[in-house]
C-alpha positions in Angstrom: 35.2 128.8 56.8 35.0 124.9 56.8 34.5 124.7 60.5 31.5 127.1 60.4 30.0 125.0 57.5 30.3 121.9 59.6 28.6 123.5 62.6 25.7 124.7 60.4 25.3 121.2 58.9 25.3 119.6 62.4 22.7 122.2 63.6 20.4 121.6 60.6 20.7 117.8 61.0 19.8 118.1 64.7 16.8 120.3 63.9 15.6 117.8 61.3 15.8 115.0 63.9 14.1 117.0 66.7 11.4 118.9 64.8 9.2 115.8 64.1 9.3 114.9 67.8 8.4 118.4 68.9 5.5 118.6 66.4 4.1 115.3 67.8 4.4 116.5 71.4 2.9 119.9 70.9 -0.6 118.8 71.7 0.6 117.7 75.2 2.3 121.0 75.9 0.5 124.1 77.0 0.6 127.0 79.4 -0.1 125.9 83.0 -3.4 127.1 84.3 -3.7 128.8 87.7 -5.0 125.5 89.2 -1.9 123.5 87.9 1.0 122.9 90.3 4.3 123.4 88.7 7.2 121.6 90.4 10.1 123.7 89.0 12.0 124.3 92.3 13.0 120.8 93.3 13.0 117.2 92.0 10.0 115.0 92.8 12.2 112.3 94.3 15.4 114.0 95.6 16.6 117.4 96.7 18.0 118.3 93.2 17.3 121.9 92.2 18.2 124.2 89.3 21.4 124.9 91.4 22.4 121.2 91.5 25.2 120.0 89.3 22.9 118.4 86.7 20.2 121.0 87.1 16.5 120.3 87.0 14.4 118.9 84.1 10.8 120.0 84.1 8.4 117.8 82.0 6.4 120.3 80.0 3.4 118.0 79.8 3.1 117.2 83.6 5.0 120.2 85.0 7.0 118.0 87.3 10.6 118.5 88.0 13.3 115.7 87.9 16.9 115.6 88.7 19.3 113.9 86.2 19.2 110.7 88.2 15.4 110.4 88.0 14.9 111.7 84.5 15.0 108.2 82.9 12.2 107.2 85.4 9.9 109.9 84.1 10.7 109.2 80.5 9.9 105.5 80.9 6.8 106.0 83.0 5.2 109.2 81.7 6.7 109.0 78.2 8.1 112.5 78.7 9.8 113.8 75.6 10.0 117.5 76.0 11.7 119.1 79.0 12.8 122.5 80.2 16.3 122.1 81.6 16.9 124.6 84.3 20.6 125.1 85.3 21.3 128.0 87.5 24.6 129.3 88.9 25.1 131.7 91.8 27.1 134.8 91.0 28.5 136.9 93.9 27.1 140.4 93.9 29.8 143.1 93.5 29.9 145.5 96.4 30.6 149.0 95.3 32.5 151.4 97.5 30.4 153.2 100.1 27.7 150.5 100.0 27.3 148.4 103.1 28.2 144.8 102.8 25.4 142.2 103.1 24.9 140.4 106.4 27.1 137.3 106.6 29.6 138.5 104.0 
């Protein structure tokens, strides 16, 4: 019971800290238009991708992706404050009996 209360308190404290920042940044965030390029597959400066150890951070104001080693660069230069963190993992597909195995398996 006490542990759950502490977690709720920590969550509400975090929300109280983050909410003013999100409200201030909302005017910069929007849906990308069809003419906007969204760099969500790979870092602008390295080969980091959502499959990399640290994932990929996409600035929701500029739609540019950054690996964890280049995130500070974007924060300092573009004043990025709101990011989508993409972290993907590959899960092997289960092969059921009677189904042919994929090539290279």
